[in-house]
FIMARTI-184903 format. One record per residue (C-alpha): x, y, z; residue in three letters; residue number from 1. Coordinates in nm, 4 decimals, decimal comma, padded with zeros to 6 digits, always signed. Layout:
REM residues N
          X          Y          Z   code   pos
          X          Y          Z    ALA   NUM
...
This chain:
REM residues 429
          X          Y          Z   code   pos
   +06,3179   +08,2454   +06,0553    UNK     1
   +06,3599   +08,3618   +06,4146    UNK     2
   +06,6674   +08,5811   +06,4604    UNK     3
   +06,9030   +08,4385   +06,7205    UNK     4
   +06,9631   +08,6686   +07,0147    UNK     5
   +07,3309   +08,7506   +07,0710    UNK     6
   +07,4630   +08,5915   +07,3880    UNK     7
   +07,5126   +08,8460   +07,6679    UNK     8
   +07,8281   +08,8171   +07,8790    UNK     9
   +07,9119   +08,9728   +08,2144    UNK    10
   +08,0750   +09,3142   +08,2048    UNK    11
   +08,4531   +09,3299   +08,2203    UNK    12
   +08,5609   +09,3226   +08,5833    UNK    13
   +08,2195   +09,2008   +08,7039    UNK    14
   +08,2646   +08,8380   +08,8051    UNK    15
   +07,9969   +08,5729   +08,8525    UNK    16
   +08,0409   +08,3663   +09,1684    UNK    17
   +07,9044   +08,0251   +09,0750    UNK    18
   +07,7538   +07,7654   +09,3114    UNK    19
   +08,0717   +07,5554   +09,3392    UNK    20
   +08,2619   +07,8738   +09,4371    UNK    21
   +08,0079   +08,0357   +09,6642    UNK    22
   +08,0369   +07,7652   +09,9306    UNK    23
   +08,3798   +07,9028   +10,0202    UNK    24
   +08,2384   +08,2572   +10,0254    UNK    25
   +07,9573   +08,1548   +10,2574    UNK    26
   +08,1952   +07,9731   +10,4914    UNK    27
   +08,4289   +08,2726   +10,5051    UNK    28
   +08,1402   +08,5147   +10,5631    UNK    29
   +08,0116   +08,2988   +10,8508    UNK    30
   +08,3585   +08,2936   +11,0082    UNK    31
   +08,3861   +08,6720   +10,9730    UNK    32
   +08,0446   +08,7368   +11,1263    UNK    33
   +08,1217   +08,5104   +11,4201    UNK    34
   +08,4629   +08,6746   +11,4680    UNK    35
   +08,3149   +09,0262   +11,4641    UNK    36
   +08,0369   +08,9286   +11,7035    UNK    37
   +08,2993   +08,8002   +11,9483    UNK    38
   +08,4284   +09,1582   +11,9747    UNK    39
   +08,0832   +09,3168   +12,0003    UNK    40
   +08,0556   +09,4495   +11,6430    UNK    41
   +07,7086   +09,4743   +11,4924    UNK    42
   +07,6053   +09,4748   +11,1275    UNK    43
   +07,5056   +09,7901   +10,9414    UNK    44
   +07,3749   +09,7867   +10,5831    UNK    45
   +07,4029   +10,1041   +10,3795    UNK    46
   +07,2722   +10,1737   +10,0252    UNK    47
   +07,4775   +10,0931   +09,7172    UNK    48
   +07,3904   +10,4360   +09,5749    UNK    49
   +07,4835   +10,7609   +09,7511    UNK    50
   +07,5112   +11,1272   +09,6519    UNK    51
   +07,8364   +11,1806   +09,4627    UNK    52
   +07,9262   +11,4722   +09,6894    UNK    53
   +07,9473   +11,2339   +09,9883    UNK    54
   +08,2435   +11,0548   +09,8336    UNK    55
   +08,4031   +11,3698   +09,6931    UNK    56
   +08,3978   +11,5068   +10,0469    UNK    57
   +08,4564   +11,1839   +10,2376    UNK    58
   +08,7299   +11,0290   +10,0199    UNK    59
   +08,8804   +11,3494   +09,8811    UNK    60
   +08,8485   +11,5169   +09,5424    UNK    61
   +09,2211   +11,4874   +09,4704    UNK    62
   +09,2333   +11,1068   +09,4865    UNK    63
   +09,2422   +10,8389   +09,2183    UNK    64
   +08,9145   +10,6964   +09,3438    UNK    65
   +08,7186   +11,0203   +09,2997    UNK    66
   +08,9044   +11,1469   +08,9931    UNK    67
   +08,9195   +10,8245   +08,7906    UNK    68
   +08,7451   +10,5234   +08,9441    UNK    69
   +08,3921   +10,6042   +09,0585    UNK    70
   +08,0832   +10,4857   +08,8724    UNK    71
   +07,8866   +10,8128   +08,8736    UNK    72
   +07,5854   +10,9280   +08,6773    UNK    73
   +07,3100   +11,1887   +08,6748    UNK    74
   +06,9705   +11,0559   +08,7841    UNK    75
   +06,7276   +11,1282   +08,4979    UNK    76
   +06,4319   +11,1440   +08,7371    UNK    77
   +06,5469   +11,4228   +08,9699    UNK    78
   +06,8824   +11,5359   +08,8217    UNK    79
   +07,0798   +11,4215   +09,1271    UNK    80
   +07,4462   +11,3297   +09,0896    UNK    81
   +07,4739   +10,9715   +09,2184    UNK    82
   +07,7599   +10,7250   +09,2659    UNK    83
   +07,7785   +10,3527   +09,3284    UNK    84
   +07,9747   +10,3197   +09,6504    UNK    85
   +08,3512   +10,2774   +09,5929    UNK    86
   +08,4029   +10,2042   +09,9652    UNK    87
   +08,1964   +10,1770   +10,2843    UNK    88
   +08,3345   +10,4265   +10,5383    UNK    89
   +08,1784   +10,7446   +10,3985    UNK    90
   +07,8333   +10,5847   +10,3808    UNK    91
   +07,8625   +10,4369   +10,7298    UNK    92
   +07,9610   +10,7763   +10,8725    UNK    93
   +07,6778   +10,9430   +10,6812    UNK    94
   +07,4309   +10,6950   +10,8317    UNK    95
   +07,5762   +10,7460   +11,1786    UNK    96
   +07,5245   +11,1228   +11,1492    UNK    97
   +07,1813   +11,1025   +10,9843    UNK    98
   +07,0418   +10,8655   +11,2484    UNK    99
   +07,2319   +11,0183   +11,5438    UNK   100
   +07,3787   +10,6811   +11,6410    UNK   101
   +07,6352   +10,8385   +11,8762    UNK   102
   +07,3764   +11,0266   +12,0860    UNK   103
   +07,4174   +10,8025   +12,3924    UNK   104
   +07,7215   +10,5778   +12,3388    UNK   105
   +08,0005   +10,4826   +12,0982    UNK   106
   +07,9287   +10,2261   +11,8288    UNK   107
   +08,1132   +09,9212   +11,6970    UNK   108
   +07,9697   +09,8453   +11,3513    UNK   109
   +08,0602   +09,6665   +11,0278    UNK   110
   +07,9414   +09,6336   +10,6692    UNK   111
   +08,0110   +09,3505   +10,4283    UNK   112
   +07,9263   +09,3446   +10,0575    UNK   113
   +08,0045   +09,4727   +09,7070    UNK   114
   +08,1742   +09,7991   +09,6186    UNK   115
   +08,2480   +09,9405   +09,2733    UNK   116
   +08,5518   +10,1034   +09,1128    UNK   117
   +08,6234   +10,1557   +08,7455    UNK   118
   +08,9855   +10,0453   +08,7407    UNK   119
   +09,1926   +09,7919   +08,5538    UNK   120
   +09,0923   +09,4427   +08,6738    UNK   121
   +09,3786   +09,2533   +08,8325    UNK   122
   +09,4396   +08,9678   +09,0741    UNK   123
   +09,2127   +09,0036   +09,3759    UNK   124
   +09,0586   +09,3267   +09,2483    UNK   125
   +08,7623   +09,3583   +09,0146    UNK   126
   +08,5365   +09,6474   +08,9166    UNK   127
   +08,2766   +09,4944   +09,1416    UNK   128
   +08,4580   +09,3554   +09,4408    UNK   129
   +08,3718   +09,2910   +09,8035    UNK   130
   +08,4876   +09,4409   +10,1296    UNK   131
   +08,4559   +09,3815   +10,5005    UNK   132
   +08,4538   +09,7274   +10,6594    UNK   133
   +08,4798   +09,7621   +11,0381    UNK   134
   +08,4404   +10,0933   +11,2219    UNK   135
   +08,4735   +10,1877   +11,5886    UNK   136
   +08,2920   +10,5218   +11,6176    UNK   137
   +08,3248   +10,7468   +11,9225    UNK   138
   +08,6384   +10,5856   +12,0689    UNK   139
   +08,9436   +10,8107   +12,1152    UNK   140
   +09,2090   +10,6047   +12,2893    UNK   141
   +09,4947   +10,3884   +12,1682    UNK   142
   +09,3293   +10,0882   +12,3321    UNK   143
   +09,0688   +10,0624   +12,0541    UNK   144
   +09,3296   +10,1182   +11,7800    UNK   145
   +09,5259   +09,8263   +11,9256    UNK   146
   +09,2108   +09,6156   +11,9702    UNK   147
   +09,1348   +09,6418   +11,5978    UNK   148
   +09,4841   +09,5209   +11,5112    UNK   149
   +09,4720   +09,2400   +11,7691    UNK   150
   +09,1348   +09,1205   +11,6439    UNK   151
   +09,2730   +09,1075   +11,2888    UNK   152
   +09,5614   +08,8926   +11,4118    UNK   153
   +09,2994   +08,6593   +11,5595    UNK   154
   +09,1191   +08,6356   +11,2233    UNK   155
   +09,4431   +08,5485   +11,0392    UNK   156
   +09,5114   +08,2776   +11,2980    UNK   157
   +09,1584   +08,1413   +11,2719    UNK   158
   +09,1891   +08,1196   +10,8946    UNK   159
   +09,5341   +07,9604   +10,9162    UNK   160
   +09,6992   +08,2393   +10,7153    UNK   161
   +10,0791   +08,2557   +10,6947    UNK   162
   +10,3226   +08,5193   +10,5658    UNK   163
   +10,1072   +08,8175   +10,6536    UNK   164
   +10,2774   +09,1038   +10,8364    UNK   165
   +10,1826   +09,4288   +11,0032    UNK   166
   +10,3104   +09,7738   +10,9019    UNK   167
   +10,2416   +10,0656   +11,1323    UNK   168
   +10,2804   +10,4433   +11,1366    UNK   169
   +10,1386   +10,7571   +11,2963    UNK   170
   +10,0049   +11,0556   +11,1005    UNK   171
   +09,9998   +11,2814   +11,4056    UNK   172
   +09,7586   +11,5755   +11,4157    UNK   173
   +09,6710   +11,8465   +11,1655    UNK   174
   +09,9234   +12,1057   +11,2847    UNK   175
   +10,2030   +11,8459   +11,2854    UNK   176
   +10,1107   +11,7353   +10,9350    UNK   177
   +10,1023   +12,1003   +10,8227    UNK   178
   +10,4599   +12,1497   +10,9388    UNK   179
   +10,5652   +11,8251   +10,7710    UNK   180
   +10,3758   +11,9189   +10,4543    UNK   181
   +10,5626   +12,2478   +10,4304    UNK   182
   +10,8969   +12,0711   +10,4652    UNK   183
   +10,7881   +11,8003   +10,2191    UNK   184
   +10,6781   +12,0466   +09,9489    UNK   185
   +11,0081   +12,2294   +09,9859    UNK   186
   +11,1903   +11,8935   +09,9507    UNK   187
   +10,9886   +11,7928   +09,6428    UNK   188
   +11,0566   +12,1279   +09,4766    UNK   189
   +11,4287   +12,0577   +09,5141    UNK   190
   +11,3818   +11,7181   +09,3459    UNK   191
   +11,1292   +11,8165   +09,0816    UNK   192
   +11,3484   +11,6728   +08,8050    UNK   193
   +11,2942   +11,3239   +08,9530    UNK   194
   +10,9139   +11,3506   +08,9800    UNK   195
   +10,6881   +11,1948   +08,7179    UNK   196
   +10,3861   +11,3798   +08,5803    UNK   197
   +10,1508   +11,2368   +08,8441    UNK   198
   +10,3811   +11,3390   +09,1279    UNK   199
   +10,4211   +11,6905   +08,9882    UNK   200
   +10,0453   +11,7264   +08,9682    UNK   201
   +10,0049   +11,6184   +09,3294    UNK   202
   +10,3015   +11,7826   +09,4955    UNK   203
   +10,0998   +12,0849   +09,6061    UNK   204
   +09,7519   +11,9333   +09,6405    UNK   205
   +09,8370   +11,5986   +09,8024    UNK   206
   +10,2139   +11,5747   +09,8622    UNK   207
   +10,1901   +11,2800   +10,1034    UNK   208
   +10,0628   +11,0612   +09,8223    UNK   209
   +10,3765   +11,1398   +09,6194    UNK   210
   +10,5701   +10,9315   +09,8773    UNK   211
   +10,3433   +10,6335   +09,8097    UNK   212
   +10,4778   +10,6041   +09,4540    UNK   213
   +10,5388   +10,2746   +09,2795    UNK   214
   +10,7701   +10,4398   +09,0276    UNK   215
   +11,1197   +10,2799   +09,0687    UNK   216
   +11,2878   +10,6021   +08,9547    UNK   217
   +11,1378   +10,7898   +09,2509    UNK   218
   +11,2116   +10,5367   +09,5259    UNK   219
   +11,5381   +10,6891   +09,6518    UNK   220
   +11,3800   +11,0346   +09,6576    UNK   221
   +11,0798   +10,9033   +09,8529    UNK   222
   +11,2985   +10,7098   +10,0972    UNK   223
   +11,5019   +11,0213   +10,1846    UNK   224
   +11,2068   +11,2602   +10,2123    UNK   225
   +11,1284   +11,4285   +10,5477    UNK   226
   +10,9498   +11,1811   +10,7719    UNK   227
   +10,6163   +11,2774   +10,9256    UNK   228
   +10,7079   +11,0786   +11,2373    UNK   229
   +10,9854   +11,3284   +11,3101    UNK   230
   +10,7301   +11,6117   +11,3312    UNK   231
   +10,5050   +11,4479   +11,5921    UNK   232
   +10,4375   +11,6242   +11,9221    UNK   233
   +10,4271   +11,4709   +12,2703    UNK   234
   +10,0540   +11,3729   +12,2652    UNK   235
   +10,0766   +11,2061   +11,9254    UNK   236
   +10,3857   +11,0122   +12,0307    UNK   237
   +10,2137   +10,9066   +12,3542    UNK   238
   +09,9137   +10,7767   +12,1572    UNK   239
   +10,1380   +10,5822   +11,9210    UNK   240
   +10,3437   +10,4409   +12,2066    UNK   241
   +10,0173   +10,3301   +12,3721    UNK   242
   +09,9218   +10,1361   +12,0610    UNK   243
   +10,2672   +09,9796   +12,0327    UNK   244
   +10,2721   +09,8781   +12,4005    UNK   245
   +09,9397   +09,6969   +12,3652    UNK   246
   +10,0586   +09,5166   +12,0529    UNK   247
   +10,3688   +09,4055   +12,2391    UNK   248
   +10,1439   +09,2844   +12,5262    UNK   249
   +09,9593   +09,0697   +12,2699    UNK   250
   +10,2825   +08,9412   +12,1144    UNK   251
   +10,2098   +09,0995   +11,7757    UNK   252
   +10,5145   +09,1944   +11,5710    UNK   253
   +10,5071   +09,5033   +11,3512    UNK   254
   +10,7318   +09,7141   +11,1285    UNK   255
   +10,7372   +10,0941   +11,1502    UNK   256
   +10,6777   +10,2171   +10,7952    UNK   257
   +10,7196   +10,5973   +10,7750    UNK   258
   +10,5938   +10,5940   +10,4154    UNK   259
   +10,2576   +10,4483   +10,5167    UNK   260
   +10,0337   +10,7532   +10,4769    UNK   261
   +09,6831   +10,8724   +10,4038    UNK   262
   +09,6592   +11,1871   +10,1958    UNK   263
   +09,3548   +11,3563   +10,3513    UNK   264
   +09,3405   +11,5962   +10,6438    UNK   265
   +09,0801   +11,4129   +10,8484    UNK   266
   +09,3115   +11,1111   +10,8950    UNK   267
   +09,5227   +11,1313   +11,2085    UNK   268
   +09,7342   +10,9306   +11,4487    UNK   269
   +09,7376   +10,5513   +11,3911    UNK   270
   +09,7543   +10,4092   +11,0411    UNK   271
   +09,8257   +10,0426   +10,9621    UNK   272
   +09,8270   +09,7811   +10,6890    UNK   273
   +09,8512   +09,4024   +10,6873    UNK   274
   +10,0481   +09,2982   +10,3795    UNK   275
   +10,1666   +08,9774   +10,2145    UNK   276
   +10,3978   +08,8697   +09,9340    UNK   277
   +10,1646   +08,5877   +09,8297    UNK   278
   +09,9292   +08,7970   +09,6138    UNK   279
   +10,1694   +08,9433   +09,3612    UNK   280
   +10,1706   +09,3214   +09,3269    UNK   281
   +09,8433   +09,3551   +09,5163    UNK   282
   +09,9973   +09,2826   +09,8540    UNK   283
   +09,7698   +09,4749   +10,0921    UNK   284
   +09,5119   +09,2480   +10,2540    UNK   285
   +09,3782   +09,5004   +10,5049    UNK   286
   +09,4230   +09,8754   +10,5562    UNK   287
   +09,3043   +10,0866   +10,8422    UNK   288
   +09,3593   +10,3782   +11,0722    UNK   289
   +09,2135   +10,6686   +11,2672    UNK   290
   +09,0049   +10,9423   +11,1046    UNK   291
   +08,8859   +11,1658   +11,3893    UNK   292
   +08,7980   +11,4550   +11,1546    UNK   293
   +08,5574   +11,2787   +10,9182    UNK   294
   +08,2333   +11,3015   +11,1178    UNK   295
   +08,2646   +11,6780   +11,1502    UNK   296
   +08,3690   +11,7098   +10,7853    UNK   297
   +08,0465   +11,5326   +10,6778    UNK   298
   +07,8241   +11,7563   +10,8920    UNK   299
   +07,8151   +11,5713   +11,2221    UNK   300
   +07,9324   +11,6662   +11,5689    UNK   301
   +08,3064   +11,6142   +11,6214    UNK   302
   +08,3742   +11,2555   +11,7269    UNK   303
   +08,6740   +11,0216   +11,7116    UNK   304
   +08,6685   +10,7202   +11,4820    UNK   305
   +08,8975   +10,4375   +11,3729    UNK   306
   +08,8446   +10,1405   +11,1404    UNK   307
   +08,9729   +09,9139   +10,8656    UNK   308
   +08,8703   +09,7485   +10,5413    UNK   309
   +08,9540   +09,4010   +10,4085    UNK   310
   +08,9290   +09,2989   +10,0446    UNK   311
   +08,7314   +08,9754   +10,0470    UNK   312
   +08,8628   +08,8462   +09,7137    UNK   313
   +09,2190   +08,8828   +09,8355    UNK   314
   +09,1366   +08,7284   +10,1719    UNK   315
   +08,9662   +08,4332   +10,0023    UNK   316
   +09,2643   +08,3899   +09,7714    UNK   317
   +09,5000   +08,3769   +10,0692    UNK   318
   +09,2739   +08,1439   +10,2625    UNK   319
   +09,2473   +07,8980   +09,9759    UNK   320
   +09,6272   +07,9050   +09,9376    UNK   321
   +09,6493   +07,7898   +10,2987    UNK   322
   +09,4834   +07,4581   +10,2063    UNK   323
   +09,1677   +07,5452   +10,3945    UNK   324
   +08,9100   +07,2697   +10,3607    UNK   325
   +08,5710   +07,4030   +10,2570    UNK   326
   +08,2616   +07,1862   +10,2403    UNK   327
   +08,1299   +07,2224   +09,8846    UNK   328
   +07,8655   +06,9502   +09,9151    UNK   329
   +07,5114   +07,0283   +09,8081    UNK   330
   +07,3566   +06,8222   +10,0878    UNK   331
   +07,4184   +06,5782   +10,3703    UNK   332
   +07,1654   +06,3178   +10,2533    UNK   333
   +07,0525   +06,2246   +09,9018    UNK   334
   +06,7343   +06,0211   +09,8700    UNK   335
   +06,6940   +05,7873   +09,5718    UNK   336
   +06,3682   +05,6106   +09,4970    UNK   337
   +06,1790   +05,3900   +09,2519    UNK   338
   +05,8123   +05,4255   +09,1751    UNK   339
   +05,5548   +05,6960   +09,2471    UNK   340
   +05,4678   +05,5725   +09,5974    UNK   341
   +05,8346   +05,5575   +09,6917    UNK   342
   +05,8917   +05,9106   +09,5614    UNK   343
   +05,6063   +06,0415   +09,7760    UNK   344
   +05,7404   +05,8580   +10,0832    UNK   345
   +06,0877   +05,9969   +10,0093    UNK   346
   +05,9499   +06,3515   +10,0100    UNK   347
   +05,7928   +06,2978   +10,3540    UNK   348
   +06,1085   +06,1407   +10,4931    UNK   349
   +06,3126   +06,4344   +10,3642    UNK   350
   +06,0938   +06,6814   +10,5535    UNK   351
   +06,1470   +06,4823   +10,8742    UNK   352
   +06,5213   +06,4910   +10,8234    UNK   353
   +06,5145   +06,8650   +10,7521    UNK   354
   +06,3253   +06,9139   +11,0781    UNK   355
   +06,6238   +06,7451   +11,2445    UNK   356
   +06,8644   +06,9934   +11,0823    UNK   357
   +06,9985   +06,7970   +10,7829    UNK   358
   +07,0408   +06,9223   +10,4289    UNK   359
   +06,8475   +06,6798   +10,2089    UNK   360
   +06,8017   +06,6403   +09,8342    UNK   361
   +06,5305   +06,4105   +09,6962    UNK   362
   +06,6051   +06,2985   +09,3417    UNK   363
   +06,3720   +06,4801   +09,1046    UNK   364
   +06,1863   +06,2814   +08,8396    UNK   365
   +06,1907   +05,9115   +08,7632    UNK   366
   +06,5190   +05,7631   +08,6420    UNK   367
   +06,7014   +05,4404   +08,7052    UNK   368
   +06,8964   +05,3722   +09,0244    UNK   369
   +07,2286   +05,3883   +08,8360    UNK   370
   +07,1799   +05,7458   +08,7183    UNK   371
   +07,0369   +05,8451   +09,0572    UNK   372
   +07,3467   +05,7165   +09,2366    UNK   373
   +07,5715   +05,9067   +08,9958    UNK   374
   +07,3827   +06,2221   +09,0875    UNK   375
   +07,3978   +06,1346   +09,4586    UNK   376
   +07,7750   +06,0924   +09,4401    UNK   377
   +07,8163   +06,4209   +09,2492    UNK   378
   +07,6152   +06,6049   +09,5147    UNK   379
   +07,8832   +06,5406   +09,7754    UNK   380
   +07,6329   +06,3827   +10,0155    UNK   381
   +07,7714   +06,1685   +10,2926    UNK   382
   +07,4895   +05,9164   +10,2724    UNK   383
   +07,2246   +05,7977   +10,0268    UNK   384
   +06,8860   +05,6704   +10,1406    UNK   385
   +06,7205   +05,4196   +09,9096    UNK   386
   +06,3437   +05,3685   +09,8936    UNK   387
   +06,1881   +05,1224   +09,6527    UNK   388
   +05,8903   +04,8815   +09,6635    UNK   389
   +06,0684   +04,6426   +09,9039    UNK   390
   +06,1596   +04,9265   +10,1441    UNK   391
   +05,8018   +05,0566   +10,1369    UNK   392
   +05,6717   +04,7128   +10,2211    UNK   393
   +05,9111   +04,6671   +10,5133    UNK   394
   +05,8842   +05,0241   +10,6460    UNK   395
   +06,2618   +05,0598   +10,6242    UNK   396
   +06,5003   +05,2535   +10,4022    UNK   397
   +06,8398   +05,1273   +10,2912    UNK   398
   +07,1154   +05,3643   +10,4048    UNK   399
   +07,4362   +05,3610   +10,2001    UNK   400
   +07,7476   +05,5554   +10,3007    UNK   401
   +07,8994   +05,7434   +10,0068    UNK   402
   +08,1968   +05,8968   +10,1900    UNK   403
   +08,3998   +05,6611   +10,4108    UNK   404
   +08,7261   +05,7365   +10,5855    UNK   405
   +09,0041   +05,4786   +10,6165    UNK   406
   +08,9346   +05,2543   +10,9149    UNK   407
   +08,5643   +05,3420   +10,9206    UNK   408
   +08,3863   +05,0583   +11,1043    UNK   409
   +08,0347   +05,1477   +10,9889    UNK   410
   +07,8709   +04,8989   +10,7499    UNK   411
   +07,8686   +05,0198   +10,3911    UNK   412
   +07,4940   +04,9685   +10,3733    UNK   413
   +07,2227   +04,8837   +10,6259    UNK   414
   +06,8455   +04,9000   +10,6611    UNK   415
   +06,6764   +05,1238   +10,9174    UNK   416
   +06,3119   +05,1987   +11,0071    UNK   417
   +06,1980   +05,5299   +10,8611    UNK   418
   +06,1387   +05,6815   +11,2058    UNK   419
   +06,4905   +05,5827   +11,3264    UNK   420
   +06,6939   +05,7409   +11,0481    UNK   421
   +06,7197   +06,0939   +11,1890    UNK   422
   +06,8411   +05,9708   +11,5283    UNK   423
   +07,0873   +05,7283   +11,3699    UNK   424
   +07,2368   +06,0007   +11,1496    UNK   425
   +07,2864   +06,2161   +11,4592    UNK   426
   +07,5360   +05,9680   +11,5981    UNK   427
   +07,7125   +05,8952   +11,2701    UNK   428
   +07,7321   +06,2139   +11,0608    UNK   429
């Protein structure tokens, strides 16, 4: 007796996106590509696998991502330490340096696709999830910081999203952060009895991240900690005011959030997040900011840079909550037929309609009209074309509308010459 093979299931946190779901993904991706192109951003595609040291350097060794969440392994072939990308920015900067993309001009680029983190799966976040990552490389001024925020506001409007708000802060420059860090460590030492184990571990290596705690017992301490904004010099304040002025020009409201931080030294000046209360605890839809020190840190020539990342699962969740209508139909036209000659004529007609730009399914196999029409209706097609012996003899197909709106004046069914169908559909679909 043949032993039955045990059914294999997807890994925990790795989610299949099935055909009835992927239509919404494809629609969203098309909107995003069109939106990015309208601002002059071009697509970049980087490898899923990179050297582990790229992320340890580019994200920071004392971060949850590097310490706990990366999928890393030793390559048995050449003994390299490799990691599946947990985010896009480090790889995009690596590619920019390796291929000298900034040799003659700044670059506006984006990536879109899967990233991988070994963390507890939760709403809108899986171990394989998807990001839209947008980077403006080689631009130093507040105008581009503001442009990124303004273009995000345009995307939310285009998707019809509500209840999404902007939080904004400035991280200043390295010397200003050093002065703040010194004051912050001194403050944390005075409140060490309030700190949890994680905060105590980080208070000297990454004290800014201590302020980003979710521990309710530490909230008052974090709220009263020295604010980085109070340590900013004149140039940093001028940059931040330039961003704010441009947001006000565009009519974009924001909240100054002094606890909005990034814990690594190459981040500077503008930092922002778009957040919502409609996704439970995972409220950040988009996070971004300026990281002028990263290109030099990864071996390139010093160059300014600013960007943001959007979690696609969260964005899709929000979009679908907004009652967005997504076309999930398999085709525009479904062709039913009876008899071998009719099936062959249906195949030729379908090719003509595809030449005209329509999505067409021809029923496969030979079944009765009743079952074919059930399949046609399930496909979501707007119209069914019927070809049987009578239609072959007359040189006409019967066209039946499967989706009719109230008040639609079109006849439910009519006959049309084969060579007139494409043109007729153009005026009616």
